C-alpha positions in Angstrom: 109.7 14.1 30.7 113.1 12.6 29.8 115.5 13.4 27.0 115.5 10.7 24.3 117.5 12.0 21.3 119.3 15.1 20.2 120.0 15.2 16.5 122.0 17.7 14.5 121.6 17.9 10.8 122.4 20.4 8.0 121.9 20.6 4.2 124.8 18.2 3.8 123.3 15.5 6.0 123.5 14.1 9.5 126.2 15.8 11.8 125.5 14.2 15.1 122.8 12.0 16.8 123.0 11.7 20.6 121.0 9.1 22.4 120.3 9.7 26.1 119.6 7.1 28.8 118.5 7.1 32.4 121.0 7.9 35.1 124.4 9.3 34.3 125.1 10.6 30.8 128.7 11.7 30.2 129.9 14.0 27.3 133.6 13.3 27.5 136.5 15.3 26.1 139.1 12.5 25.5 142.1 14.9 25.3 144.5 14.7 28.1 146.7 17.7 29.3 144.6 20.1 27.1 142.3 22.7 28.4 139.2 20.9 27.2 137.7 24.1 25.7 136.1 24.6 22.3 135.4 21.0 21.5 131.7 21.4 22.0 130.9 19.8 25.4 128.9 22.6 26.8 127.4 23.3 23.4 125.3 20.1 23.8 123.7 21.6 26.9 123.1 24.8 25.0 121.5 23.1 22.0 119.0 21.4 24.4 118.4 24.8 25.9 118.0 26.3 22.4 115.3 23.7 21.6 113.5 24.6 24.8 113.2 28.2 24.0 116.5 30.1 24.3 117.7 32.2 21.4 120.8 30.0 21.0 123.2 33.0 20.8 125.3 31.6 23.7 126.4 28.8 21.3 128.5 31.2 19.4 128.7 34.3 21.7 130.5 34.5 25.0 128.2 36.3 27.5 131.2 37.7 29.4 133.0 39.0 26.4 130.6 40.8 24.2 131.6 41.4 20.6 133.9 38.3 20.6 131.7 36.0 18.6 132.8 32.6 17.3 132.1 33.5 13.7 133.2 30.1 12.5 130.5 28.4 14.5 127.9 31.1 13.7 128.6 30.7 10.0 128.4 26.9 10.2 125.0 27.1 12.0 123.5 29.6 9.5 125.2 29.0 6.2 124.9 25.2 6.3 121.3 25.6 7.7 121.8 23.5 10.8 118.5 21.9 12.1 118.4 20.6 15.6 115.8 18.0 16.6 115.1 17.2 20.3 112.8 14.4 21.3 111.3 14.2 24.8 109.4 11.2 26.2 107.3 10.5 29.2 109.1 7.3 30.0 112.3 5.8 28.6 111.5 2.3 29.6 108.1 2.0 27.9 106.6 3.2 24.7 105.2 6.6 25.5 104.0 9.9 24.0 106.8 11.9 22.4 107.3 15.7 22.2 109.3 16.5 19.1 111.0 19.9 18.8 112.8 21.1 15.6 114.6 24.4 15.4 117.1 26.1 13.1 119.2 29.3 13.4 117.6 31.3 10.6 115.2 34.1 10.7 112.0 35.4 9.1 110.5 33.2 6.4 113.4 30.6 6.8 112.9 30.3 10.6 111.9 26.8 11.7 110.6 26.4 15.3 108.4 23.3 15.3 106.5 21.6 18.1 105.1 18.2 17.1 105.1 19.3 13.4 103.5 22.7 14.0 105.8 25.6 13.1 105.3 28.3 15.8 107.6 31.2 14.9 106.3 33.5 17.7 108.7 32.8 20.7 106.1 33.6 23.4 103.5 31.4 21.9 106.1 28.6 21.4 107.0 28.8 25.1 103.3 28.8 26.2 102.6 25.7 24.0 105.6 23.9 25.5 104.4 24.7 29.0 100.9 23.4 28.3 102.3 20.3 26.7 105.0 19.4 29.3 103.7 20.9 32.5 100.0 20.7 31.8 99.4 24.4 32.8 98.4 27.6 31.0 99.3 30.1 33.7 101.0 33.2 32.4 103.7 33.3 35.0 106.3 31.8 35.4 107.3 31.3 31.8 108.5 28.0 30.5 112.1 29.2 30.2 112.0 30.3 33.9 110.6 27.0 35.0 113.4 24.9 33.4 116.2 27.4 34.1 117.5 25.3 37.0 117.6 22.1 34.9 120.2 23.4 32.4 123.1 24.9 34.4 125.4 26.1 31.7 126.1 29.8 32.5 127.6 31.8 35.3 124.5 32.7 37.4 123.1 29.2 37.2 126.4 27.7 38.2 126.9 30.0 41.1 123.4 30.3 42.6 121.2 27.5 43.9 117.7 29.1 43.4 118.4 32.6 41.9 119.0 31.2 38.5 117.3 33.9 36.4 118.7 37.2 35.0 120.2 39.5 37.7 117.4 42.1 37.0 114.6 39.6 37.7 112.1 41.1 40.3 111.2 39.4 43.5 107.6 39.1 42.2 108.7 37.0 39.3 110.8 34.9 41.6 107.9 34.4 43.9 105.8 33.0 41.0 108.7 30.7 40.0 109.3 29.4 43.5 105.6 28.7 44.2 105.4 26.9 40.9 108.4 24.8 41.8 106.7 23.9 45.1 103.6 22.8 43.1 101.4 25.7 44.3 99.0 27.5 42.0 100.3 30.8 40.5 97.2 31.9 38.7 97.2 35.4 40.2 100.9 36.1 39.8 100.7 37.5 36.3 98.1 40.0 37.6 100.4 40.7 40.7 103.4 41.4 38.4 101.4 43.8 36.3 100.1 45.6 39.3 103.6 45.9 40.8 104.8 47.4 37.5 101.9 49.8 37.5 102.6 50.7 41.1 106.3 51.4 40.3 105.3 53.7 37.4 102.8 55.6 39.6 105.3 56.0 42.4 107.8 57.3 39.9 105.2 59.8 38.7 104.6 60.9 42.3 108.3 61.5 42.8 108.2 63.9 39.9 105.1 65.6 41.4 107.0 66.0 44.7 109.7 68.1 43.0 106.9 70.7 42.5 105.5 70.3 46.0 103.6 67.8 48.1 99.8 67.7 48.0 99.5 69.4 51.4 101.8 72.3 50.2 99.7 72.7 47.0 96.5 72.8 49.0 98.0 75.6 51.3 99.1 77.5 48.2 95.6 77.3 46.8 94.2 78.7 50.1 96.6 81.6 49.9 95.8 82.3 46.2 92.1 82.1 46.7 92.3 84.6 49.6 94.4 87.0 47.4 91.8 86.7 44.6 89.0 87.5 47.0 90.9 90.5 48.3 91.7 91.9 44.9 88.1 91.4 43.7 86.9 93.4 46.7 89.4 96.3 45.9 88.2 96.2 42.3 84.5 96.4 43.4 85.3 99.6 45.4 86.3 101.6 42.3 83.6 104.3 41.4 82.5 103.3 37.9 79.2 103.8 36.2 76.9 100.8 36.4 77.6 99.8 32.8 81.4 100.3 33.0 82.3 96.6 32.9 80.0 96.0 29.9 81.4 99.0 28.2 85.0 97.9 28.7 84.1 94.4 27.3 82.3 96.0 24.4 85.2 98.3 23.7 87.6 95.4 23.6 85.3 93.4 21.2 85.0 96.5 18.9 88.8 96.9 18.8 89.2 93.2 17.9 86.6 93.5 15.2 88.2 96.7 13.8 91.5 94.8 13.6 89.9 91.9 11.7 88.0 94.3 9.3 91.1 96.4 8.6 93.0 93.2 7.6 90.1 92.1 5.3 89.8 95.7 3.9 93.6 95.6 3.0 93.3 92.2 1.4 90.3 93.2 -0.8 91.9 96.5 -1.8 95.0 94.7 -2.9 92.9 92.2 -4.9 91.0 95.0 -6.6 94.3 96.8 -7.5 95.7 93.6 -9.0 92.6 93.2 -11.2 92.7 96.8 -12.4 96.5 96.5 -13.2 95.8 93.3 -15.2 93.0 95.0 -17.1 95.2 97.9 -17.9 98.0 95.7 -19.1 95.7 93.8 -21.5 94.2 97.1 -22.8 97.7 98.4 -23.5 98.6 95.2 -25.3 95.6 95.7 -27.6 96.4 99.4 -28.2 100.2 98.8 -28.8 99.9 95.9 -31.2 102.4 96.3 -34.1 100.0 95.8 -37.1 102.9 96.2 -39.6 104.9 93.5 -37.9 101.9 91.1 -38.0 101.3 91.9 -41.7 105.0 91.2 -42.5 104.8 87.8 -40.7 101.6 87.0 -42.5 103.2 87.9 -45.9 106.1 85.6 -45.2 103.8 82.8 -44.1 101.7 83.2 -47.4 104.8 82.6 -49.5 105.7 79.5 -47.6 102.1 78.3 -47.5 100.3 79.6 -50.7 97.0 78.2 -49.7 96.9 79.9 -46.3 93.2 80.0 -45.4 93.2 82.7 -42.7 93.5 86.3 -43.9 95.6 89.0 -42.2 92.4 90.8 -41.1 91.1 87.6 -39.4 94.3 87.2 -37.5 94.2 90.7 -36.1 90.5 90.3 -35.2 91.1 87.0 -33.5 93.9 88.6 -31.4 91.7 91.5 -30.3 88.8 89.2 -29.5 91.0 87.1 -27.3 92.2 90.1 -25.4 88.6 91.3 -25.0 87.6 87.9 -23.6 90.4 88.0 -21.0 89.4 91.5 -19.9 85.8 90.5 -19.5 86.9 87.5 -17.4 89.0 89.4 -15.0 86.4 92.2 -14.7 83.7 89.7 -13.5 85.0 89.9 -9.9 85.1 93.7 -9.7 81.4 94.3 -8.9 81.3 91.9 -6.0 84.7 93.2 -4.7 83.5 96.8 -4.9 80.3 95.9 -3.0 82.3 94.1 -0.3 84.6 97.1 0.1 81.6 99.4 0.5 80.0 97.1 3.1 83.2 96.7 5.1 83.9 100.4 5.0 80.4 101.1 6.4 81.1 98.6 9.2 84.4 100.1 10.0 82.8 103.6 10.1 80.1 102.3 12.4 82.6 100.6 14.7 84.8 103.7 14.8 81.9 105.8 15.8 80.9 103.4 18.6 84.6 103.1 19.7 84.7 106.9 20.1 81.5 106.9 22.2 82.7 104.1 24.5 86.1 105.7 24.9 84.4 108.9 26.1 82.2 106.9 28.6 85.2 105.1 30.0 87.2 108.3 30.2 84.4 109.9 32.2 84.7 107.1 34.8 87.4 106.9 37.5 89.3 104.5 35.4 93.0 104.6 36.3 96.3 102.8 36.0 95.7 101.3 39.4 92.6 99.5 38.1 94.7 98.1 35.2 97.3 96.8 37.7 94.5 95.1 39.7 93.2 93.4 36.6 96.7 92.2 35.6 97.4 90.9 39.2 94.0 89.2 39.3 94.7 87.5 35.9 98.1 86.3 37.3 96.5 84.8 40.4 93.8 83.1 38.4 96.4 81.6 36.2 98.4 80.4 39.2 95.2 79.0 40.7 94.5 77.0 37.5 98.1 75.6 37.6 97.7 74.6 41.3 94.3 73.0 40.7 95.8 71.0 37.8 98.6 69.7 40.0 96.2 68.9 42.8 94.1 66.9 40.4 97.2 64.9 39.3 97.9 64.2 43.0 94.4 63.1 43.8 94.1 60.9 40.7 97.5 59.3 41.4 96.6 58.7 45.1 93.4 57.1 44.0 95.2 54.9 41.5 97.8 53.8 44.1 95.0 53.1 46.6 93.3 50.9 44.1 96.5 49.1 43.2 97.4 48.5 46.9 93.9 47.1 47.6 94.2 44.7 44.6 97.7 43.7 45.7 96.6 43.2 49.3 93.8 40.8 48.0 96.3 38.8 46.0 98.9 38.7 48.8 96.2 37.6 51.3 95.3 34.8 48.9 99.0 33.8 48.7 99.5 34.2 52.5 96.6 31.9 53.0 98.7 29.2 51.4 101.5 29.7 53.9 100.7 26.5 55.7 100.9 24.3 52.5 104.1 26.2 51.4 105.8 25.3 54.7 104.7 21.7 54.5 106.1 21.5 50.9 109.4 23.0 52.0 109.5 20.5 54.9 109.0 17.7 52.5 111.7 19.0 50.2 114.1 19.4 53.1 113.6 15.7 53.9 115.5 14.9 50.7 117.7 17.9 50.6 119.2 17.3 54.0 119.7 13.6 53.3 121.6 14.2 50.0 123.7 17.1 51.4 124.6 14.8 54.4 125.5 12.0 52.0 127.8 14.4 50.2 129.4 16.5 52.9 128.1 15.1 56.3 126.2 18.4 56.6 122.6 19.2 56.4 121.5 22.2 54.2 118.0 23.6 54.5 115.7 25.5 52.2 113.4 28.1 53.9 111.2 31.0 53.0 111.8 34.7 53.6 108.7 36.8 53.4 108.5 40.5 52.8 105.8 43.0 51.6 106.6 42.0 48.0 106.3 38.3 48.5 108.0 35.0 49.2 111.7 34.4 48.7 113.6 31.1 49.0 117.0 30.9 50.6 119.4 28.0 51.3 120.9 28.0 54.7 124.5 26.9 55.0 125.7 26.6 58.6 129.4 26.9 57.7 129.0 30.2 55.9 130.3 30.7 52.3 131.2 27.4 50.8 134.2 26.8 48.4 133.5 26.7 44.7 133.6 22.9 44.6 131.3 22.6 47.6 128.8 25.1 46.1 128.6 22.8 43.0 127.8 19.9 45.4 125.1 22.0 47.1 123.5 22.8 43.7 123.6 19.1 42.7 122.0 18.1 46.0 119.3 20.7 45.5 118.5 19.5 41.9 118.4 15.8 42.9 116.3 16.5 45.9 113.9 18.4 43.7 113.3 15.4 41.5 112.5 13.2 44.5 110.2 15.9 46.0 108.3 16.5 42.8 107.7 12.8 42.3 106.3 12.4 45.8 103.7 15.2 45.2 103.1 13.7 41.7 104.0 16.9 40.0 104.7 17.0 36.2 108.4 17.9 35.7 111.3 17.3 33.4 113.5 14.5 34.8 116.9 15.7 33.4 119.5 17.7 35.1 122.3 19.2 33.0 125.4 20.6 34.9 128.6 22.1 33.5 132.0 22.6 35.3 131.9 20.0 38.1 135.7 19.5 37.7 136.3 21.7 40.8 134.6 19.1 43.1 136.6 16.8 45.3 136.8 13.2 43.9 134.8 11.7 46.9 131.8 14.0 46.3 132.1 13.7 42.5 132.1 9.9 42.8 129.0 10.1 45.1 127.2 12.3 42.5 128.2 10.3 39.4 127.7 6.8 40.7 125.4 6.8 43.7 123.0 9.7 43.2 122.7 10.0 39.4 122.0 6.3 39.0 119.7 5.8 42.0 117.2 8.6 41.3 114.6 8.5 38.5 116.4 11.1 36.4 119.0 11.8 33.8 122.2 13.6 34.9 124.0 15.0 31.8 127.5 16.1 32.5 130.2 17.5 30.1 133.6 16.7 31.5 137.3 16.2 30.6 138.3 12.6 31.0 141.2 13.1 33.3 139.0 15.0 35.7 136.9 11.9 36.3 137.9 9.9 39.4 140.0 6.9 38.4 137.9 4.4 40.3 134.8 5.0 38.2 134.2 2.8 35.2 132.7 5.4 32.9 132.4 3.4 29.6 128.7 2.5 30.1 127.8 6.1 30.9 129.4 7.9 27.9 126.9 9.2 25.3 129.4 11.3 23.3 133.2 11.4 22.9 134.8 14.6 21.7 138.3 15.8 21.2 140.4 18.4 19.2 140.2 16.0 16.3 136.5 15.1 16.8 134.6 18.3 17.7 130.8 18.4 18.0 130.2 20.0 14.6 133.1 18.1 12.9 132.9 14.3 12.6 
């Protein structure tokens, strides 16, 4: 896949339209003796990255200086509803199938994230669809963003590292999946491997917590000791001279005491309820007895004067009042019989339990029951409680060990499958080094090598530099050599890739190497090399006019025509 067009629009119309071509594509800052910052050179790279799945925040946020947002750019992107369209094609020389991506910087219902006309607002699903469309694969790992991370080198870790281009917290297992994918080797099992490694990490963390309370062997020894103590105490308990029914009598006595406690509580509740009913009845009867007939008659007389045709007589009013009170009394008295019956029943039960309690207490007193026996029972209960705690901890250990064994067996199966591919991995790296050493020799007269480093967790890739740590400019050349070599390698094994390389900050390179990259390599390989650069940093012997795709300056910034 090649870049064809990057178009920037907003609600006011077209802002920019950039056409890409094969070979070298320069985004030039025309200003001389100016820093070259803030005109939008790197932003072009980040807009492409945004269309390919990044959140786009690095367009207006500096990752090194958190909280220092470029609010002017952010407001422009959101308030003017900027819409970015990126078109990818299989071949720039012939009519071929396009991939059209359209994205804006808004959220929720206003979010646009289209792939060939389909709005896919879920970021994970969007990346998966892109991966299927561009790389013709549906494997879970690596993600689309991880695969293309080396193609857009616009941030510190990508500019400083050749192969370790992901976030610093990325695990070796994730890198293994990415490296094998870059080498054109199936990574179907890597999602499962990554999940298993995470599960193993959680289980090992759980075991570290268990170890604080003792290793499994210590817990088993403690259980042995506790069991022997329990056995010893039970033997002492059995030697006490009690009647044959002593244990049953003790148990029955405890049950009776519990029942007496419950019945006493219920008895108190019912007595209180009965008293409340009787008090209410008494109040109502007093109200009927203490009624002021003269006062009612006076009120009735006044009402008759105001309403001559008053239909209810004074006698009827008094009668109605008394009947109402009678009805209330009858209502509250309805519960009294059942309450009284319950009280009688419970009282009988209490009496019966009290009698039995007395009998059992006498039986127990007649036995050789002593404080020593109580102490044994308390100690036994304590040891049984400790035994239960130890058995629970032992169960946690056994379950955890079983789970770790299962995880390790599954990981071993997956790693065995990956290790079985070691021969093809080494052949692919040898093929890659054929191009890598040639290009690095062309740049510096030195031969750099890619090799594998294998550990329990998986494959790692390293670049060997015979001279030790290279200078900043030389490191940029190494990275360029790696990326160009990868295009040639992938084409030889007929692997589906994206054919563009985007690099920022190549100004530190020596003119000789920069000329080699810009003129010889970028235009001799079937790729696009997109480079933002300040004009006066370009070697004077290079005629750049045919390579420029965008000219920027302080007076002509990316978002300001």
